[in-house]
N, CA, C and O atoms as CSV, one atom per row, in Angstrom:
chain,resi,resn,atom,element,x,y,z
A,1,UNK,N,N,-32.789,27.443,-14.958
A,1,UNK,CA,C,-32.300,27.109,-13.645
A,1,UNK,C,C,-31.997,25.615,-13.611
A,1,UNK,O,O,-32.841,24.788,-13.954
A,2,UNK,N,N,-30.757,25.279,-13.183
A,2,UNK,CA,C,-30.357,23.874,-13.116
A,2,UNK,C,C,-30.884,23.242,-11.845
A,2,UNK,O,O,-30.889,23.841,-10.770
A,3,UNK,N,N,-31.312,22.042,-12.008
A,3,UNK,CA,C,-31.797,21.298,-10.860
A,3,UNK,C,C,-30.698,20.317,-10.435
A,3,UNK,O,O,-30.199,19.552,-11.260
A,4,UNK,N,N,-30.326,20.337,-9.175
A,4,UNK,CA,C,-29.273,19.436,-8.713
A,4,UNK,C,C,-29.813,18.015,-8.639
A,4,UNK,O,O,-30.978,17.781,-8.319
A,5,UNK,N,N,-28.930,17.082,-8.943
A,5,UNK,CA,C,-29.337,15.683,-8.927
A,5,UNK,C,C,-29.377,15.180,-7.488
A,5,UNK,O,O,-28.448,15.398,-6.711
A,6,UNK,N,N,-30.432,14.527,-7.164
A,6,UNK,CA,C,-30.554,13.912,-5.847
A,6,UNK,C,C,-30.081,12.464,-5.937
A,6,UNK,O,O,-30.410,11.742,-6.879
A,7,UNK,N,N,-29.316,12.064,-4.951
A,7,UNK,CA,C,-28.827,10.699,-4.918
A,7,UNK,C,C,-29.686,9.885,-3.966
A,7,UNK,O,O,-30.025,10.320,-2.865
A,8,UNK,N,N,-30.020,8.712,-4.419
A,8,UNK,CA,C,-30.827,7.834,-3.582
A,8,UNK,C,C,-29.918,7.061,-2.627
A,8,UNK,O,O,-28.698,7.024,-2.785
A,9,UNK,N,N,-30.540,6.461,-1.656
A,9,UNK,CA,C,-29.810,5.636,-0.700
A,9,UNK,C,C,-29.128,4.477,-1.448
A,9,UNK,O,O,-28.011,4.079,-1.115
A,10,UNK,N,N,-29.803,3.961,-2.433
A,10,UNK,CA,C,-29.257,2.860,-3.228
A,10,UNK,C,C,-28.015,3.320,-4.005
A,10,UNK,O,O,-27.034,2.581,-4.083
A,11,UNK,N,N,-28.046,4.515,-4.573
A,11,UNK,CA,C,-26.888,5.059,-5.290
A,11,UNK,C,C,-25.685,5.183,-4.361
A,11,UNK,O,O,-24.573,4.797,-4.720
A,12,UNK,N,N,-25.910,5.714,-3.187
A,12,UNK,CA,C,-24.833,5.877,-2.219
A,12,UNK,C,C,-24.276,4.528,-1.770
A,12,UNK,O,O,-23.062,4.346,-1.676
A,13,UNK,N,N,-25.160,3.604,-1.500
A,13,UNK,CA,C,-24.735,2.276,-1.066
A,13,UNK,C,C,-23.919,1.577,-2.148
A,13,UNK,O,O,-22.897,0.958,-1.852
A,14,UNK,N,N,-24.358,1.672,-3.378
A,14,UNK,CA,C,-23.641,1.053,-4.491
A,14,UNK,C,C,-22.252,1.677,-4.658
A,14,UNK,O,O,-21.277,0.968,-4.908
A,15,UNK,N,N,-22.164,2.978,-4.522
A,15,UNK,CA,C,-20.870,3.653,-4.633
A,15,UNK,C,C,-19.923,3.249,-3.509
A,15,UNK,O,O,-18.738,3.009,-3.743
A,16,UNK,N,N,-20.442,3.175,-2.305
A,16,UNK,CA,C,-19.619,2.769,-1.165
A,16,UNK,C,C,-19.141,1.332,-1.334
A,16,UNK,O,O,-17.984,1.028,-1.043
A,17,UNK,N,N,-20.012,0.450,-1.797
A,17,UNK,CA,C,-19.624,-0.941,-2.016
A,17,UNK,C,C,-18.568,-1.048,-3.109
A,17,UNK,O,O,-17.652,-1.864,-3.011
A,18,UNK,N,N,-18.690,-0.234,-4.142
A,18,UNK,CA,C,-17.697,-0.242,-5.218
A,18,UNK,C,C,-16.337,0.231,-4.711
A,18,UNK,O,O,-15.306,-0.350,-5.050
A,19,UNK,N,N,-16.338,1.280,-3.906
A,19,UNK,CA,C,-15.089,1.768,-3.317
A,19,UNK,C,C,-14.488,0.707,-2.401
A,19,UNK,O,O,-13.275,0.497,-2.408
A,20,UNK,N,N,-15.310,0.050,-1.631
A,20,UNK,CA,C,-14.843,-1.001,-0.739
A,20,UNK,C,C,-14.234,-2.165,-1.524
A,20,UNK,O,O,-13.177,-2.675,-1.153
A,21,UNK,N,N,-14.886,-2.583,-2.591
A,21,UNK,CA,C,-14.362,-3.676,-3.412
A,21,UNK,C,C,-13.033,-3.290,-4.059
A,21,UNK,O,O,-12.109,-4.102,-4.116
A,22,UNK,N,N,-12.939,-2.067,-4.539
A,22,UNK,CA,C,-11.699,-1.596,-5.152
A,22,UNK,C,C,-10.576,-1.561,-4.129
A,22,UNK,O,O,-9.449,-1.956,-4.427
A,23,UNK,N,N,-10.873,-1.096,-2.941
A,23,UNK,CA,C,-9.876,-1.053,-1.872
A,23,UNK,C,C,-9.405,-2.456,-1.514
A,23,UNK,O,O,-8.208,-2.682,-1.332
A,24,UNK,N,N,-10.327,-3.389,-1.413
A,24,UNK,CA,C,-9.966,-4.771,-1.110
A,24,UNK,C,C,-9.092,-5.364,-2.210
A,24,UNK,O,O,-8.159,-6.113,-1.922
A,25,UNK,N,N,-9.382,-5.037,-3.458
A,25,UNK,CA,C,-8.579,-5.514,-4.582
A,25,UNK,C,C,-7.155,-4.973,-4.479
A,25,UNK,O,O,-6.192,-5.717,-4.666
A,26,UNK,N,N,-7.020,-3.693,-4.184
A,26,UNK,CA,C,-5.698,-3.071,-4.051
A,26,UNK,C,C,-4.929,-3.699,-2.890
A,26,UNK,O,O,-3.739,-3.984,-3.018
A,27,UNK,N,N,-5.596,-3.912,-1.770
A,27,UNK,CA,C,-4.958,-4.546,-0.614
A,27,UNK,C,C,-4.454,-5.941,-0.976
A,27,UNK,O,O,-3.341,-6.316,-0.605
A,28,UNK,N,N,-5.261,-6.700,-1.691
A,28,UNK,CA,C,-4.858,-8.051,-2.085
A,28,UNK,C,C,-3.656,-8.009,-3.017
A,28,UNK,O,O,-2.747,-8.830,-2.893
A,29,UNK,N,N,-3.643,-7.065,-3.948
A,29,UNK,CA,C,-2.499,-6.932,-4.863
A,29,UNK,C,C,-1.231,-6.577,-4.089
A,29,UNK,O,O,-0.163,-7.115,-4.381
A,30,UNK,N,N,-1.332,-5.687,-3.113
A,30,UNK,CA,C,-0.165,-5.317,-2.308
A,30,UNK,C,C,0.351,-6.510,-1.508
A,30,UNK,O,O,1.560,-6.709,-1.396
A,31,UNK,N,N,-0.558,-7.294,-0.958
A,31,UNK,CA,C,-0.139,-8.494,-0.213
A,31,UNK,C,C,0.580,-9.474,-1.131
A,31,UNK,O,O,1.586,-10.070,-0.745
A,32,UNK,N,N,0.066,-9.641,-2.344
A,32,UNK,CA,C,0.691,-10.540,-3.304
A,32,UNK,C,C,2.089,-10.044,-3.676
A,32,UNK,O,O,3.035,-10.829,-3.737
A,33,UNK,N,N,2.214,-8.747,-3.920
A,33,UNK,CA,C,3.529,-8.179,-4.239
A,33,UNK,C,C,4.506,-8.354,-3.084
A,33,UNK,O,O,5.672,-8.685,-3.296
A,34,UNK,N,N,4.032,-8.135,-1.873
A,34,UNK,CA,C,4.885,-8.305,-0.701
A,34,UNK,C,C,5.369,-9.744,-0.584
A,34,UNK,O,O,6.545,-9.985,-0.313
A,35,UNK,N,N,4.471,-10.695,-0.786
A,35,UNK,CA,C,4.830,-12.107,-0.711
A,35,UNK,C,C,5.847,-12.464,-1.788
A,35,UNK,O,O,6.842,-13.135,-1.512
A,36,UNK,N,N,5.596,-12.014,-3.015
A,36,UNK,CA,C,6.520,-12.302,-4.101
A,36,UNK,C,C,7.895,-11.686,-3.852
A,36,UNK,O,O,8.919,-12.316,-4.115
A,37,UNK,N,N,7.913,-10.462,-3.350
A,37,UNK,CA,C,9.177,-9.801,-3.062
A,37,UNK,C,C,9.951,-10.541,-1.977
A,37,UNK,O,O,11.158,-10.746,-2.099
A,38,UNK,N,N,9.255,-10.940,-0.916
A,38,UNK,CA,C,9.901,-11.703,0.155
A,38,UNK,C,C,10.423,-13.041,-0.351
A,38,UNK,O,O,11.517,-13.464,0.023
A,39,UNK,N,N,9.641,-13.713,-1.204
A,39,UNK,CA,C,10.074,-14.990,-1.765
A,39,UNK,C,C,11.294,-14.819,-2.664
A,39,UNK,O,O,12.188,-15.665,-2.672
A,40,UNK,N,N,11.331,-13.727,-3.420
A,40,UNK,CA,C,12.475,-13.473,-4.297
A,40,UNK,C,C,13.745,-13.249,-3.471
A,40,UNK,O,O,14.800,-13.800,-3.786
A,41,UNK,N,N,13.639,-12.448,-2.424
A,41,UNK,CA,C,14.809,-12.203,-1.564
A,41,UNK,C,C,15.275,-13.508,-0.933
A,41,UNK,O,O,16.475,-13.773,-0.856
A,42,UNK,N,N,14.329,-14.320,-0.483
A,42,UNK,CA,C,14.669,-15.610,0.118
A,42,UNK,C,C,15.324,-16.529,-0.916
A,42,UNK,O,O,16.296,-17.215,-0.598
A,43,UNK,N,N,14.807,-16.553,-2.146
A,43,UNK,CA,C,15.342,-17.402,-3.204
A,43,UNK,C,C,16.789,-17.017,-3.524
A,43,UNK,O,O,17.637,-17.882,-3.743
A,44,UNK,N,N,17.054,-15.726,-3.549
A,44,UNK,CA,C,18.396,-15.251,-3.860
A,44,UNK,C,C,19.358,-15.424,-2.686
A,44,UNK,O,O,20.571,-15.294,-2.854
A,45,UNK,N,N,18.831,-15.713,-1.514
A,45,UNK,CA,C,19.674,-15.915,-0.341
A,45,UNK,C,C,20.281,-14.620,0.178
A,45,UNK,O,O,21.370,-14.623,0.753
A,46,UNK,N,N,19.575,-13.514,-0.025
A,46,UNK,CA,C,20.100,-12.204,0.364
A,46,UNK,C,C,19.365,-11.597,1.553
A,46,UNK,O,O,19.339,-10.375,1.699
A,47,UNK,N,N,18.769,-12.423,2.401
A,47,UNK,CA,C,17.988,-11.865,3.504
A,47,UNK,C,C,18.847,-10.995,4.421
A,47,UNK,O,O,18.468,-9.876,4.769
A,48,UNK,N,N,20.001,-11.522,4.804
A,48,UNK,CA,C,20.867,-10.771,5.728
A,48,UNK,C,C,21.405,-9.510,5.072
A,48,UNK,O,O,21.429,-8.444,5.688
A,49,UNK,N,N,21.832,-9.631,3.831
A,49,UNK,CA,C,22.371,-8.478,3.108
A,49,UNK,C,C,21.293,-7.403,2.928
A,49,UNK,O,O,21.562,-6.214,3.096
A,50,UNK,N,N,20.091,-7.822,2.592
A,50,UNK,CA,C,18.988,-6.880,2.382
A,50,UNK,C,C,18.597,-6.211,3.701
A,50,UNK,O,O,18.341,-5.007,3.738
A,51,UNK,N,N,18.552,-6.993,4.783
A,51,UNK,CA,C,18.224,-6.432,6.090
A,51,UNK,C,C,19.267,-5.400,6.510
A,51,UNK,O,O,18.926,-4.332,7.019
A,52,UNK,N,N,20.531,-5.726,6.294
A,52,UNK,CA,C,21.604,-4.794,6.625
A,52,UNK,C,C,21.483,-3.511,5.790
A,52,UNK,O,O,21.663,-2.408,6.306
A,53,UNK,N,N,21.182,-3.665,4.520
A,53,UNK,CA,C,21.000,-2.510,3.642
A,53,UNK,C,C,19.882,-1.605,4.143
A,53,UNK,O,O,20.047,-0.388,4.224
A,54,UNK,N,N,18.742,-2.207,4.479
A,54,UNK,CA,C,17.608,-1.413,4.964
A,54,UNK,C,C,17.928,-0.738,6.294
A,54,UNK,O,O,17.589,0.427,6.501
A,55,UNK,N,N,18.577,-1.469,7.191
A,55,UNK,CA,C,18.942,-0.878,8.482
A,55,UNK,C,C,19.837,0.341,8.291
A,55,UNK,O,O,19.617,1.382,8.910
A,56,UNK,N,N,20.845,0.209,7.433
A,56,UNK,CA,C,21.750,1.328,7.177
A,56,UNK,C,C,21.045,2.485,6.485
A,56,UNK,O,O,21.265,3.649,6.821
A,57,UNK,N,N,20.205,2.162,5.527
A,57,UNK,CA,C,19.495,3.203,4.779
A,57,UNK,C,C,18.597,4.023,5.699
A,57,UNK,O,O,18.629,5.253,5.660
A,58,UNK,N,N,17.799,3.356,6.523
A,58,UNK,CA,C,16.861,4.080,7.366
A,58,UNK,C,C,17.545,4.703,8.581
A,58,UNK,O,O,17.036,5.664,9.158
A,59,UNK,N,N,18.675,4.166,8.961
A,59,UNK,CA,C,19.449,4.789,10.024
A,59,UNK,C,C,19.970,6.135,9.527
A,59,UNK,O,O,19.936,7.120,10.264
A,60,UNK,N,N,20.450,6.184,8.291
A,60,UNK,CA,C,20.927,7.432,7.702
A,60,UNK,C,C,19.781,8.420,7.528
A,60,UNK,O,O,19.942,9.608,7.808
A,61,UNK,N,N,18.627,7.943,7.067
A,61,UNK,CA,C,17.463,8.817,6.892
A,61,UNK,C,C,17.020,9.405,8.223
A,61,UNK,O,O,16.696,10.590,8.293
A,62,UNK,N,N,17.000,8.604,9.275
A,62,UNK,CA,C,16.600,9.095,10.589
A,62,UNK,C,C,17.567,10.144,11.106
A,62,UNK,O,O,17.147,11.127,11.716
A,63,UNK,N,N,18.856,9.947,10.869
A,63,UNK,CA,C,19.842,10.943,11.292
A,63,UNK,C,C,19.637,12.250,10.545
A,63,UNK,O,O,19.780,13.324,11.128
A,64,UNK,N,N,19.305,12.172,9.271
A,64,UNK,CA,C,19.070,13.380,8.468
A,64,UNK,C,C,17.879,14.152,9.006
A,64,UNK,O,O,17.916,15.380,9.080
A,65,UNK,N,N,16.830,13.447,9.380
A,65,UNK,CA,C,15.638,14.117,9.913
A,65,UNK,C,C,15.913,14.743,11.276
A,65,UNK,O,O,15.361,15.797,11.592
A,66,UNK,N,N,16.747,14.117,12.076
A,66,UNK,CA,C,17.061,14.671,13.398
A,66,UNK,C,C,17.825,15.989,13.294
A,66,UNK,O,O,17.679,16.863,14.148
A,67,UNK,N,N,18.643,16.131,12.241
A,67,UNK,CA,C,19.450,17.336,12.079
A,67,UNK,C,C,18.682,18.474,11.420
A,67,UNK,O,O,19.170,19.603,11.375
A,68,UNK,N,N,17.525,18.202,10.925
A,68,UNK,CA,C,16.706,19.226,10.261
A,68,UNK,C,C,16.212,20.255,11.209
A,68,UNK,O,O,15.511,21.182,10.804
């Protein structure tokens, strides 16, 4: 007969803290990528062109969803 492993409060706390740290790391990486991407668009001088592209792209996507 197998005995199930019991988890201590310390085990649970350590796991939750590890998940929290990993999540914070991922959030920080996403913020860094966002900043770099924004800086690249600004460096290339394509802010208006990129904004227009996104507006048109999502306008088309929204129209497609409305017709579904």
